[in-house]
N, C-alpha and C positions, 0 to 999 in steps of 0.2 A: 504493500500500500504506500509506504513512504517513497519507494523508488518511483511509483507512478506519479506521485505528487511533484517530483522534480522534473518530470517530462515537460518539454516546452510545448509540444503539440501532440496530444493524444491522437491516434489515427482512426479509432472507431468508437462507436457509442459506448461499448463496455469500458473502454479505457477512459472515456469522458466521465462515466459514472464513478469510476475509481478516483479520478482526479478531483471531481467536485466533493466527494466524501472526504478525501484527504485534505482538501483546501480548507474546509470549515474547521479542521482540527489544528490548522497552522496559521491562524490569523495573527496579524500584527497586534502588539499591545497598544491599546488606546488609553491615554492618561485621563480617564474620565473624572478623576478627582481634582484636576486642574481647575481653579476657580476664575480663570481669566474671563473678563467680560468684554465683549466687543465694544470698540470705541464708536462714537457717533458717526464718524466717517466710514468705518467698516460696516456698520449697520446700514447706512445709506447706500453703500456700494453692493452689498451681497445679500442682505436679508430677504428681500422680495424674490431675487433670483433663486436663492437657495430653497425657498418655500416651493417654487415651481418645480425645481429639479427633484425635490423630495417627493412631491406628488407623482411625478413621472416614474419614479422607481417603485411605486407602491401597487402596481397592477397585480390582480389576483391571477391573471393569465388563463382564465377558463377557456376562452376561444382558442388561444395558442395550444393549450393542452389537447383540445379536441382535434384541431387540425394536425397536430403532431402524431396523435394516435392513428388517425386515418392515413397519413403519409407513411408512418412506420409499417402499417399493415400492407401497404402497396409495395414497399421495397423489402418487406420481410426483415425488418430490423427491430427485434423485440426489445432491445436495450435503449432505443432512442427516447421513448416516452419517459423513462426514468431519468435519463440524462437531462431532458428538457425540464422536468419537474425540479431537479436539483439546481439547474440554472435559474429558474424562476424564484426558487427559495433564496438564492444568493442576491437577486435583485431586491427581494423583500427584506433581506438583512440590511441592504444598503438604505432602503427607505426607513427602516427601524432606527438605524444608527444616526442618520441625518435628522430624523424626528427627535431623537434623544438630544442631539446637540441643540436643535431649535428650542426645545423645552428648557434646556439649561440656560439659554440666553433669553428666556421669556418671550420667544417669538412664536406666535400662533401658526399652526400648520394650515395649509390651504385645503379646502374641501374639493374645489374644482377649479380648472383654468381652461380657457378655450383651446390652447395648444395641446394640452393633455387629452381633452375630449376629441380633438381632431385626429390625433394619432391613434387613439383607441378605436375610433370609428373606422379608420383605414384597416386596422387589424381585424375588426369584426366583419367588415363587408367584403373583404377580398380573400384570396386563397393563401396557402401556406407560404408560397414564394414571396408574396407581398408582405406578409407578416415578418418573414426573415429579413426582407429588405428594409423595413421600417426599423427593426431591431438593430440591424447592421449599421444604419445611419445613426441611430441613437448612441451606439457604442463608439462610433468614430467621433461624434461631437463631444461625448463625455470625456474622451482623452484630452481634447483641448480645454474643455471647461474645467475639469478638476485640476489640471496643471495650473491654470490661471487662478482658480479659487485658492489653491495652496499658497500662491504668491501674494494674494490679495489680503491675507489675514495674518495676524501675529498669534492666533490661538493655536496652542500646541495640540489640542484635541482635534480641531478641524484640519490642521496640517497633516497629522498622522492619519486621520480618517480618509483624507484625499489620497494619501499614498496607498492605503489599503484598497480603495476603490479603483485606483489606476491599475494596480496589480491584477485585480479581478477583471477589469474591462479588457485588458490585453488578451486574456485567455478567452473571454466571451467572444471577442472578434474572431479568434481562431476557430471557435466552436461554430459560429455562424458561417464563416468561410467554408468550412468542411461541408455543412449542410447545403449551402448554395451550390457548391461544386457538384454534389451528388445530383441535385435537380438539373443542373446544366449539362451534365455528362450525357444525357439522353436527347439533347437538343442540337439542332443544326447551327452552324457558324452564323448564318444570317439571323436566325431567331435570337441567338445570344447577343449579337451586335445591336439589334433593335431594342432588346431589353436594357442593354447598357446605356443606350441613348436616352431612353425614358428615365432610367435611374439617375443619370447625370443631371437631368432637369429637376427631378425630385430632390436630389441631394443639394443642389444649388439653392433651390427655393427654401429648403429647410435651414441652410446656413444663414440666409438673409433673415429668416424669422427669428432664429436664435440670437443673431447679432442685435436685432432691434430690441428683443426682450431682455438680453443679458449683457449688453455692451458695457455697463458700469463695472461688472466683474473683470472683463478683459481690460478696460481702461485702468482699473486699480492694479492690475498685474503688469502694466506698462505695455500693453499690446494695442496697436491701432487696427483699423479695419483691414488694411492691406496685409499686415502680418497675419492677422486672424484668417483671412481668406486663403493666403498662400499655404499656411500650415495645414488648414483643413483639407485643401485640395491634395497636398502631398500625402496626408494620412489616407485619403480615399484612394489615391493612385497605388500606394503600397498594398493596401488591403485588397484592391481589385486584382493586383498582380498575383497575390496569394490565391485568390479564387480561380484565376485563369490557370495558374500552374497546377492546382489540385484538379481542376476540370480536365486538363490535358492528361494528367496521370490516370484519372478515372476512365477516360476514353481509351487510353492505351491498354488498360487492364480489363476492359470490358469484353475482351474475347471470350474468356472463361469467367463466368459469374458464379459465385457461391451464395447460397441462401440457407440459413438455419432457422428452424421454427420448432414449436413444441405443441403437441396435441394432448389435451387432458380430457378424460371422460370417466364417468362413473359406471362400473360394471354392476350387474344386477343379480347374477347367479353364481353359485359355487363353481360351476363349470359352464362357461359361456363362450360362444363363437361370435365375435362382434365384427361385422363387415365395415372396414374403415376405408374402402376404396374411394368412395365419393369425397371423403374428407381430405385425403391425400391429393385427389384430382383438383379440389378447390384450392388447396395450398399451392399446387403447381401453377394454376392459372394466374395467381397473383404475381408470380416471378417473371412471367413472360419468357421463360426458357423454351426454346424451340427444339433443341436437340441436346441430349445429355443423359444424366442418370439421377434417379432419386433413390436415396437409401433411407430405410425406415428401421429404427432400432428401439426395442423395448428396454425400459430401465429396471425391470423387475425379474427376480429369479424364479418366480412362480407363475410366469406368463410366457407366452410364445407368439410367434408370427408364422403365418402360413399362407401360401397361395394355392387356392383350390377352387372347386366349384361350390357355388352357394345353392346347394340342393338340400332341403331339410333332412331327408332320409340318409343322405351321405354324411351329413354332419352328426347325425345320431350314431352312425356306424363308427365314425372316428372317435366320438366321445366314448363309445362302448369299448373300443380297442384300448384307449388310454386308461379307462377305468380298470380294464383287465390287467394291463401292464403294471399299474401302481394302484391297487385298491386302497380306499381310504381306511378300511379296518385292518390293514396289514400292520405288523409291528415295525416301527421305524425308530432307530436309535436317536435320530434327530428330535424325536418327540419326547424322549426320556429326560426330563429336566433334572432328574436326580444324578445323572452322570454328565450331562452336557454343560459346558462352561463357556463356549465361544459364541459370540454374537447374540447374547441374550438381551432381550428388551423387557421392560416392566410388564407388558401384556403380550407375552410371546405366544404365537399361534403354534398349535400342533399340526404342522402342515408338511410333514415329510413326503406324503403322497403327492402334493402339488409340485414340490421340487423334482421328484422323480419323473412325473409326467412331463414337466418342462424340458427334461433332459432329451426327450425324443422330438422336441420342436426346435425351431430356430429362434435366435434372439434378434436377427435382422434379416431384411429382405432388400434386394436391389432390383430396380425395374428400369428398363430403358425408356427414354423420352424421345419420341420421334414426332416431328411436326407439331410440337406443343401438347402432345397427349401421351398418356401412359401406354406403352407398347405391351398389351396383354392379349392373351387368346380370347376367343369368343366367350368361353365360360369361366375364365379365370377371374377371381376376386381376391382381394387382400384381406385376411382375417387377423384380428387381435384375439388371442385365446386366453381367457381367464382360467387358471387351474386351481385357484385357492378359494377365496371368498369375495363377496362384493366389497369394493372399495374404490377410491380415486386412483386412477392409473395414468401414467405419463409415457408418451411415445415421442422420440426425437426424430425429426426429419431433416435430412441434408440433401439439397437439390443443387446440382452444378451442371453447367453446360453453356451453350451458345444461345444468345437471345435472337439472333437473326442468321 
């Protein structure tokens, strides 16, 4: 975990989850006991601006969470929603800490502001890519803003708080760059160019709006409009270069694509043949893999997988054979808790028969993907076989291949 926290740019959603978890354990020390009070000139320069920024950091992110979950399902990235939740929690920590500072200075927090309402409306009305672009812009502007805010005050608390926020915002930019690159990797060069032109207009408009509303902070830090504009455009250029580089990398690696997902379901009988073919087919459709292989693996030692015909009398025959091979009323040393000492649980099952039945089944199956469909015979179906008792079961699916 600590090794992951030192990584500059985690490469996938699971690594981002680890980074965000580690980061909240390694926050900078904030000297909250410092009793410095802002001077009149400081309050005139930063108080109103800080109230607006604090409000902007306080979003609950409900729309973003919903869009992220939908996008994660499309690209089969089960860790992305958790990573996005942790990102939102960091933003909310920023809002909490800025609110705490405002309270220390007896400055009332804002309930609403038109700029905050505007950006939230954009995120609500548009798609996941627009949400990311809005967040991307906010992080870029925050880099310039918190640097200037740190220079504009003598408060040790606010200076240290700005340093922490800047550390976080740098990583947030990398996080958004990675997610934008994944979206762009499936688009044409022309489509990307059009989107970048639209984004340049949006970014410039936002810069002007921020300058009008917060220029006192930048002036207090010794920055004029020309310097502000140049620095902001340089930050945007560097960030977009990162997005382009990651997009090219994604496009180059898009020859063979890998997707991991998990199926969970509740079994209902002590011996059950559950046809999961349609569930695997549904998972395959989401990946858009045209040609490749899907591998399905059970995570349990008292279950199995099987490809065979879904004919009720045949399934009864197979069940009868398994029962004959390993009868439930047979004597199993695995069930003798007076002598068994290994892998014992508080509520251990006497299921030696289930383990022995599973011995004659497979723990995984691999199926070819041809033209976007499972390559199976006319009567072939994929079964998950419960050999023990009804409970929640898990199956892992790995799909890899070419998308075109």
